[in-house]
C-alpha positions as a Python dict, from the first residue, in 0.01 Angstrom:
ca = {
    (1, 'M'): (0, 0, 0),
    (2, 'A'): (300, 30, 232),
    (3, 'L'): (259, -65, 598),
    (4, 'V'): (131, 217, 815),
    (5, 'E'): (37, 263, 1173),
    (6, 'I'): (-333, 250, 1242),
    (7, 'N'): (-462, 355, 1582),
    (8, 'F'): (-769, 147, 1679),
    (9, 'D'): (-959, 350, 1949),
    (10, 'G'): (-1210, 186, 2181),
    (11, 'I'): (-1545, 353, 2158),
    (12, 'V'): (-1647, 437, 2516),
    (13, 'G'): (-1943, 214, 2598),
    (14, 'P'): (-2278, 335, 2731),
    (15, 'S'): (-2214, 171, 3072),
    (16, 'H'): (-1911, 394, 3152),
    (17, 'N'): (-1926, 448, 3525),
    (18, 'Y'): (-1700, 524, 3825),
    (19, 'A'): (-1702, 217, 4041),
    (20, 'G'): (-1337, 247, 4149),
    (21, 'L'): (-1257, -113, 4051),
    (22, 'S'): (-893, -81, 3962),
    (23, 'H'): (-665, -111, 4262),
    (24, 'G'): (-341, 79, 4192),
    (25, 'N'): (-509, 314, 3941),
    (26, 'L'): (-509, 632, 4150),
    (27, 'A'): (-748, 831, 3936),
    (28, 'A'): (-1005, 547, 3926),
    (29, 'T'): (-1004, 494, 4300),
    (30, 'K'): (-1009, 867, 4368),
    (31, 'N'): (-1330, 913, 4170),
    (32, 'A'): (-1503, 599, 4296),
    (33, 'G'): (-1871, 667, 4346),
    (34, 'A'): (-1879, 986, 4143),
    (35, 'T'): (-2139, 1038, 3864),
    (36, 'S'): (-2008, 951, 3523),
    (37, 'H'): (-2117, 1095, 3186),
    (38, 'P'): (-2108, 820, 2922),
    (39, 'R'): (-2235, 1036, 2642),
    (40, 'A'): (-1970, 1304, 2703),
    (41, 'A'): (-1702, 1038, 2743),
    (42, 'A'): (-1785, 875, 2407),
    (43, 'L'): (-1805, 1201, 2225),
    (44, 'Q'): (-1471, 1308, 2366),
    (45, 'G'): (-1321, 988, 2233),
    (46, 'I'): (-1479, 1044, 1893),
    (47, 'E'): (-1335, 1399, 1880),
    (48, 'K'): (-991, 1261, 1958),
    (49, 'M'): (-1025, 1029, 1662),
    (50, 'R'): (-1153, 1312, 1441),
    (51, 'A'): (-850, 1521, 1545),
    (52, 'N'): (-613, 1237, 1452),
    (53, 'L'): (-774, 1203, 1104),
    (54, 'K'): (-718, 1579, 1051),
    (55, 'L'): (-348, 1529, 1136),
    (56, 'G'): (-337, 1275, 858),
    (57, 'L'): (-328, 956, 1074),
    (58, 'H'): (-497, 626, 1004),
    (59, 'Q'): (-777, 556, 1241),
    (60, 'G'): (-978, 249, 1343),
    (61, 'I'): (-1221, 149, 1614),
    (62, 'L'): (-1291, -129, 1857),
    (63, 'L'): (-1647, -173, 1980),
    (64, 'P'): (-1806, -175, 2332),
    (65, 'H'): (-1845, -515, 2493),
    (66, 'P'): (-2180, -658, 2603),
    (67, 'R'): (-2263, -498, 2939),
    (68, 'P'): (-2367, -630, 3179),
    (69, 'D'): (-2177, -942, 3100),
    (70, 'H'): (-2453, -1191, 3161),
    (71, 'R'): (-2243, -1491, 3053),
    (72, 'W'): (-1978, -1409, 3313),
    (73, 'L'): (-2239, -1368, 3582),
    (74, 'A'): (-2391, -1704, 3486),
    (75, 'S'): (-2057, -1863, 3524),
    (76, 'L'): (-2062, -1734, 3882),
    (77, 'A'): (-2411, -1889, 3936),
    (78, 'T'): (-2593, -1560, 3950),
    (79, 'D'): (-2758, -1298, 3734),
    (80, 'Y'): (-2762, -920, 3725),
    (81, 'A'): (-3076, -886, 3929),
    (82, 'S'): (-2955, -1092, 4220),
    (83, 'A'): (-2571, -1044, 4202),
    (84, 'P'): (-2408, -868, 4501),
    (85, 'P'): (-2315, -500, 4435),
    (86, 'H'): (-1947, -568, 4364),
    (87, 'L'): (-2024, -833, 4102),
    (88, 'K'): (-2282, -596, 3943),
    (89, 'A'): (-2015, -330, 3914),
    (90, 'Q'): (-1765, -575, 3772),
    (91, 'A'): (-2009, -703, 3513),
    (92, 'L'): (-2106, -354, 3404),
    (93, 'S'): (-1758, -207, 3367),
    (94, 'A'): (-1686, -30, 3038),
    (95, 'S'): (-1314, -78, 3079),
    (96, 'A'): (-1274, -241, 2738),
    (97, 'M'): (-1277, 123, 2610),
    (98, 'W'): (-904, 121, 2692),
    (99, 'A'): (-800, -58, 2380),
    (100, 'A'): (-425, -48, 2468),
    (101, 'N'): (-508, -345, 2692),
    (102, 'A'): (-684, -541, 2418),
    (103, 'A'): (-374, -720, 2281),
    (104, 'T'): (2, -718, 2218),
    (105, 'V'): (82, -649, 1856),
    (106, 'S'): (394, -757, 1668),
    (107, 'P'): (400, -618, 1310),
    (108, 'A'): (496, -837, 1019),
    (109, 'P'): (858, -706, 982),
    (110, 'D'): (940, -828, 1332),
    (111, 'T'): (799, -1184, 1308),
    (112, 'A'): (940, -1519, 1194),
    (113, 'D'): (652, -1589, 952),
    (114, 'G'): (610, -1234, 815),
    (115, 'R'): (256, -1190, 951),
    (116, 'C'): (127, -935, 1199),
    (117, 'H'): (57, -1123, 1523),
    (118, 'L'): (-195, -1009, 1789),
    (119, 'S'): (-223, -1189, 2122),
    (120, 'V'): (-533, -1098, 2322),
    (121, 'A'): (-458, -1000, 2680),
    (122, 'N'): (-592, -1206, 2969),
    (123, 'L'): (-615, -905, 3204),
    (124, 'G'): (-635, -1161, 3487),
    (125, 'T'): (-514, -936, 3769),
    (126, 'M'): (-849, -739, 3794),
    (127, 'P'): (-1187, -925, 3811),
    (128, 'H'): (-1368, -651, 3617),
    (129, 'R'): (-1128, -688, 3327),
    (130, 'S'): (-1066, -1062, 3341),
    (131, 'H'): (-1377, -1138, 3145),
    (132, 'E'): (-1304, -898, 2853),
    (133, 'W'): (-1087, -1131, 2645),
    (134, 'P'): (-1364, -1345, 2471),
    (135, 'A'): (-1537, -1028, 2322),
    (136, 'T'): (-1198, -886, 2228),
    (137, 'L'): (-1095, -1209, 2064),
    (138, 'A'): (-1416, -1220, 1862),
    (139, 'Q'): (-1362, -858, 1739),
    (140, 'L'): (-995, -907, 1647),
    (141, 'R'): (-1083, -1225, 1449),
    (142, 'M'): (-1336, -1028, 1254),
    (143, 'A'): (-1126, -716, 1207),
    (144, 'F'): (-810, -899, 1118),
    (145, 'A'): (-942, -1202, 931),
    (146, 'D'): (-702, -1153, 638),
    (147, 'P'): (-419, -1406, 613),
    (148, 'A'): (-172, -1118, 675),
    (149, 'F'): (-265, -1153, 1047),
    (150, 'A'): (-237, -1424, 1309),
    (151, 'I'): (-470, -1389, 1611),
    (152, 'H'): (-390, -1570, 1934),
    (153, 'A'): (-596, -1647, 2243),
    (154, 'P'): (-469, -1517, 2575),
    (155, 'V'): (-172, -1655, 2771),
    (156, 'P'): (-339, -1870, 3044),
    (157, 'P'): (-352, -1753, 3403),
    (158, 'P'): (-190, -1714, 3647),
    (159, 'F'): (49, -1529, 3417),
    (160, 'G'): (-96, -1179, 3405),
    (161, 'D'): (-88, -1002, 3071),
    (162, 'E'): (-210, -647, 3014),
    (163, 'G'): (-141, -613, 2640),
    (164, 'A'): (20, -324, 2454),
    (165, 'A'): (15, -100, 2759),
    (166, 'N'): (336, -288, 2869),
    (167, 'H'): (485, -326, 2520),
    (168, 'M'): (686, -79, 2308),
    (169, 'R'): (830, -100, 1960),
    (170, 'L'): (1123, 98, 1829),
    (171, 'C'): (1236, 107, 1459),
    (172, 'A'): (1372, 328, 1196),
    (173, 'E'): (1022, 365, 1045),
    (174, 'H'): (695, 173, 1097),
    (175, 'G'): (738, -61, 804),
    (176, 'S'): (1101, -166, 889),
    (177, 'P'): (1209, -440, 1137),
    (178, 'G'): (1195, -323, 1495),
    (179, 'V'): (1308, -395, 1843),
    (180, 'E'): (1016, -492, 2072),
    (181, 'V'): (1043, -397, 2441),
    (182, 'F'): (826, -609, 2677),
    (183, 'V'): (799, -441, 3017),
    (184, 'Y'): (706, -648, 3322),
    (185, 'G'): (669, -576, 3688),
    (186, 'I'): (761, -754, 4007),
    (187, 'A'): (658, -531, 4301),
    (188, 'G'): (473, -210, 4360),
    (189, 'G'): (445, -145, 4732),
    (190, 'P'): (74, -169, 4810),
    (191, 'F'): (-23, -223, 4447),
    (192, 'P'): (-5, -538, 4227),
    (193, 'A'): (239, -566, 3941),
    (194, 'R'): (4, -663, 3657),
    (195, 'Q'): (242, -772, 3385),
    (196, 'H'): (432, -1103, 3437),
    (197, 'R'): (759, -1172, 3268),
    (198, 'D'): (647, -1523, 3186),
    (199, 'A'): (354, -1385, 2993),
    (200, 'S'): (568, -1142, 2799),
    (201, 'E'): (817, -1419, 2708),
    (202, 'A'): (538, -1649, 2598),
    (203, 'I'): (399, -1378, 2372),
    (204, 'A'): (737, -1307, 2218),
    (205, 'R'): (783, -1678, 2143),
    (206, 'Q'): (430, -1706, 2007),
    (207, 'H'): (482, -1412, 1773),
    (208, 'G'): (827, -1532, 1663),
    (209, 'V'): (991, -1210, 1767),
    (210, 'A'): (1372, -1252, 1753),
    (211, 'N'): (1461, -898, 1847),
    (212, 'A'): (1301, -869, 2193),
    (213, 'I'): (1410, -699, 2512),
    (214, 'F'): (1255, -776, 2851),
    (215, 'A'): (1276, -476, 3089),
    (216, 'R'): (1153, -444, 3445),
    (217, 'Q'): (927, -153, 3534),
    (218, 'S'): (1051, 19, 3846),
    (219, 'D'): (891, -66, 4174),
    (220, 'A'): (873, 304, 4250),
    (221, 'A'): (671, 372, 3939),
    (222, 'I'): (413, 104, 4024),
    (223, 'A'): (393, 215, 4387),
    (224, 'A'): (333, 573, 4268),
    (225, 'G'): (34, 465, 4052),
    (226, 'A'): (195, 366, 3721),
    (227, 'F'): (-15, 51, 3691),
    (228, 'H'): (95, 6, 3331),
    (229, 'N'): (426, 97, 3172),
    (230, 'D'): (251, 336, 2933),
    (231, 'V'): (181, 568, 3223),
    (232, 'V'): (558, 639, 3245),
    (233, 'A'): (698, 555, 2894),
    (234, 'V'): (594, 562, 2534),
    (235, 'A'): (786, 490, 2207),
    (236, 'N'): (741, 570, 1842),
    (237, 'E'): (972, 474, 1557),
    (238, 'R'): (1329, 570, 1674),
    (239, 'V'): (1217, 767, 1984),
    (240, 'L'): (1176, 636, 2338),
    (241, 'F'): (1012, 900, 2565),
    (242, 'A'): (1028, 800, 2931),
    (243, 'H'): (1039, 928, 3288),
    (244, 'E'): (1372, 889, 3469),
    (245, 'Q'): (1207, 650, 3723),
    (246, 'A'): (1020, 443, 3467),
    (247, 'F'): (1256, 141, 3465),
    (248, 'E'): (1427, -51, 3738),
    (249, 'D'): (1755, -39, 3532),
    (250, 'G'): (1711, 227, 3272),
    (251, 'D'): (2077, 246, 3193),
    (252, 'A'): (2094, -118, 3096),
    (253, 'L'): (1776, -89, 2880),
    (254, 'Y'): (1911, 216, 2700),
    (255, 'A'): (2247, 50, 2637),
    (256, 'D'): (2076, -258, 2497),
    (257, 'L'): (1851, -42, 2270),
    (258, 'R'): (2150, 155, 2136),
    (259, 'A'): (2336, -165, 2055),
    (260, 'R'): (2037, -304, 1861),
    (261, 'L'): (1909, 19, 1709),
    (262, 'P'): (2199, 272, 1678),
    (263, 'E'): (1966, 553, 1553),
    (264, 'V'): (1747, 535, 1869),
    (265, 'E'): (1684, 866, 2042),
    (266, 'I'): (1613, 844, 2414),
    (267, 'V'): (1425, 1134, 2560),
    (268, 'E'): (1436, 1098, 2941),
    (269, 'V'): (1248, 1342, 3159),
    (270, 'P'): (1436, 1394, 3483),
    (271, 'A'): (1255, 1370, 3813),
    (272, 'S'): (1405, 1704, 3905),
    (273, 'A'): (1198, 1866, 3624),
    (274, 'V'): (882, 1656, 3646),
    (275, 'S'): (812, 1448, 3955),
    (276, 'L'): (681, 1099, 3920),
    (277, 'S'): (360, 1221, 4085),
    (278, 'D'): (314, 1499, 3834),
    (279, 'A'): (395, 1266, 3541),
    (280, 'I'): (132, 1013, 3661),
    (281, 'S'): (-145, 1265, 3753),
    (282, 'S'): (-103, 1452, 3421),
    (283, 'Y'): (-59, 1140, 3207),
    (284, 'L'): (231, 1307, 3027),
    (285, 'F'): (357, 967, 2903),
    (286, 'N'): (10, 815, 2852),
    (287, 'A'): (6, 1016, 2535),
    (288, 'Q'): (5, 920, 2168),
    (289, 'L'): (354, 968, 2028),
    (290, 'V'): (299, 963, 1646),
    (291, 'T'): (469, 1050, 1318),
    (292, 'L'): (270, 1281, 1095),
    (293, 'P'): (271, 1229, 718),
    (294, 'D'): (535, 1509, 683),
    (295, 'G'): (762, 1324, 932),
    (296, 'T'): (699, 1551, 1232),
    (297, 'M'): (712, 1362, 1556),
    (298, 'T'): (403, 1475, 1753),
    (299, 'L'): (284, 1412, 2110),
    (300, 'I'): (-89, 1407, 2170),
    (301, 'V'): (-146, 1480, 2536),
    (302, 'P'): (-453, 1518, 2758),
    (303, 'G'): (-561, 1864, 2880),
    (304, 'E'): (-435, 1769, 3224),
    (305, 'A'): (-78, 1782, 3092),
    (306, 'R'): (-123, 2142, 2983),
    (307, 'D'): (-274, 2219, 3330),
    (308, 'T'): (23, 2086, 3517),
    (309, 'P'): (290, 2360, 3529),
    (310, 'S'): (596, 2137, 3550),
    (311, 'V'): (483, 1914, 3266),
    (312, 'W'): (387, 2196, 3033),
    (313, 'A'): (711, 2383, 3105),
    (314, 'W'): (913, 2079, 3022),
    (315, 'L'): (721, 2014, 2696),
    (316, 'Q'): (754, 2372, 2579),
    (317, 'A'): (1129, 2373, 2651),
    (318, 'H'): (1176, 2046, 2467),
    (319, 'V'): (995, 2163, 2156),
    (320, 'A'): (1177, 2503, 2165),
    (321, 'G'): (1509, 2324, 2208),
    (322, 'N'): (1474, 2123, 1886),
    (323, 'G'): (1422, 1794, 2054),
    (324, 'P'): (1290, 1502, 1847),
    (325, 'I'): (932, 1573, 1952),
    (326, 'R'): (852, 1876, 1740),
    (327, 'R'): (486, 1933, 1815),
    (328, 'V'): (238, 1892, 2098),
    (329, 'E'): (-138, 1854, 2044),
    (330, 'V'): (-385, 1874, 2336),
    (331, 'V'): (-706, 1663, 2353),
    (332, 'D'): (-998, 1661, 2597),
    (333, 'V'): (-1052, 1311, 2732),
    (334, 'R'): (-1138, 1416, 3086),
    (335, 'E'): (-1408, 1148, 3141),
    (336, 'S'): (-1159, 879, 3052),
    (337, 'M'): (-889, 1045, 3260),
    (338, 'A'): (-1116, 1053, 3567),
    (339, 'N'): (-1135, 673, 3539),
    (340, 'G'): (-763, 636, 3494),
    (341, 'G'): (-704, 629, 3117),
    (342, 'G'): (-541, 887, 2897),
    (343, 'P'): (-509, 919, 2512),
    (344, 'A'): (-271, 626, 2490),
    (345, 'C'): (-503, 399, 2694),
    (346, 'L'): (-776, 450, 2439),
    (347, 'R'): (-594, 313, 2143),
    (348, 'L'): (-429, -8, 2010),
    (349, 'R'): (-152, 51, 1755),
    (350, 'V'): (-142, -190, 1461),
    (351, 'V'): (116, -160, 1180),
    (352, 'A'): (-53, -301, 871),
    (353, 'D'): (-176, -245, 524),
    (354, 'P'): (-522, -83, 568),
    (355, 'A'): (-648, -287, 271),
    (356, 'T'): (-607, -608, 480),
    (357, 'V'): (-832, -476, 764),
    (358, 'D'): (-1207, -532, 768),
    (359, 'P'): (-1339, -190, 657),
    (360, 'R'): (-1607, -194, 928),
    (361, 'F'): (-1330, -134, 1176),
    (362, 'L'): (-1179, 166, 996),
    (363, 'V'): (-1325, 519, 1015),
    (364, 'D'): (-1342, 838, 823),
    (365, 'E'): (-1519, 1162, 910),
    (366, 'A'): (-1855, 1034, 776),
    (367, 'K'): (-1843, 716, 977),
    (368, 'L'): (-1749, 913, 1293),
    (369, 'D'): (-2051, 1135, 1220),
    (370, 'R'): (-2278, 824, 1215),
    (371, 'I'): (-2128, 691, 1536),
    (372, 'A'): (-2165, 1032, 1711),
    (373, 'A'): (-2526, 1050, 1608),
    (374, 'V'): (-2604, 719, 1777),
    (375, 'V'): (-2419, 832, 2089),
    (376, 'R'): (-2591, 1160, 2114),
    (377, 'R'): (-2927, 991, 2072),
    (378, 'L'): (-2888, 686, 2293),
    (379, 'W'): (-2592, 694, 2533),
    (380, 'P'): (-2696, 777, 2893),
    (381, 'E'): (-2619, 1136, 2977),
    (382, 'A'): (-2519, 1044, 3334),
    (383, 'I'): (-2484, 735, 3554),
    (384, 'A'): (-2481, 782, 3929),
    (385, 'Y'): (-2299, 496, 4109),
    (386, 'D'): (-2608, 399, 4310),
    (387, 'A'): (-2807, 365, 3987),
    (388, 'I'): (-2612, 77, 3835),
    (389, 'G'): (-2866, -178, 3956),
    (390, 'D'): (-3158, 2, 3782),
    (391, 'A'): (-3328, -229, 3537),
    (392, 'R'): (-3432, 63, 3311),
    (393, 'L'): (-3073, 182, 3288),
    (394, 'I'): (-2957, -172, 3193),
    (395, 'R'): (-3220, -180, 2913),
    (396, 'E'): (-3101, 163, 2796),
    (397, 'I'): (-2736, 51, 2787),
    (398, 'E'): (-2810, -272, 2596),
    (399, 'D'): (-3042, -94, 2348),
    (400, 'A'): (-2775, 175, 2285),
    (401, 'R'): (-2512, -84, 2206),
    (402, 'R'): (-2738, -274, 1977),
    (403, 'A'): (-2816, 46, 1780),
    (404, 'L'): (-2445, 117, 1732),
    (405, 'F'): (-2375, -234, 1611),
    (406, 'E'): (-2664, -215, 1368),
    (407, 'T'): (-2527, 119, 1240),
    (408, 'L'): (-2180, -37, 1184),
    (409, 'E'): (-2320, -364, 1040),
    (410, 'T'): (-2146, -569, 1308),
    (411, 'V'): (-2454, -734, 1461),
    (412, 'G'): (-2277, -1071, 1432),
    (413, 'L'): (-2070, -959, 1734),
    (414, 'L'): (-2360, -852, 1957),
    (415, 'D'): (-2354, -1162, 2174),
    (416, 'S'): (-1974, -1211, 2166),
}
């Protein structure tokens, strides 16, 4: 089969809660201490995947990590019962649901050895995410065990790497050679720049990517709450869709792209039409920009984009004006949005032949039905922030995850 794009969505784990752990993520910090709804969050994610299947897209999954992370706590000479509150929260975080941070992916047409390369992100900037990579690495090694893939351990700290959320690929079509854009940050006012250029360059070398561009995210975007580049820019095939203030030197980036890929179409949303604040709060760019089987370029946005007048007006005008994005689909991922992640955060894009992927990590309607049944039966309905130390809740979370892994026949990953 020809190479196709497969979106691997993170299943929202049963420990999904609002602890406000992500400094620089405005939605996460705004909702710190609120009551979360893990069951609703997971079901919203499943419905997004179901909608993608109905659009004719290829869909995969990544699984919830073990939470609390007892091994990580043990490495800090404590356990969940006796850990201080901030370590409890960091050990319980369900942030691995945002699969865009799982790894950076370079498809086979772009690499020196003709294999699809995946480098697991170290996520070293934030303590609650820094311990995700071992479980992610174990899953990727199982899902992509075929010789068509090369799986790499993380770039070592202190070089922060946040995965595909700071990486874009442009090409004539998914199966053709592309230009890979690695976006890094330097400053962000009161907020940390999470992606280091050294990490991006190391990954490009490791993957054997010859056609790579390294672009700096704008300081203004980071300071406004664009903690990852995918909050202000997204690419698909020949189209780059970005906010006017996404890059420190957008003109230089666009000129470089046009020189390397003459057919590139750059859709820049001016700040005069959509402010940086509106773009970030609505997650206009943290959308899935996809190509449907009939060739229609489609943008899958969260409901918050429709609810933001400036954003919705711009989208309607673009579609009506025969821009390259011909269709807009709206999905409900409000539980994820409240913790700072939109539709794009929830998925990792892998261009590959589906026959080379472990089928346990690919889904159809029937498998989504089985997953949803486990979620409805066992995921906690609500988690109040002051309940995260409750031993009964912890047992409920761990039992729910085990049941899902048994359903998907991935019990070998339970302790990873």
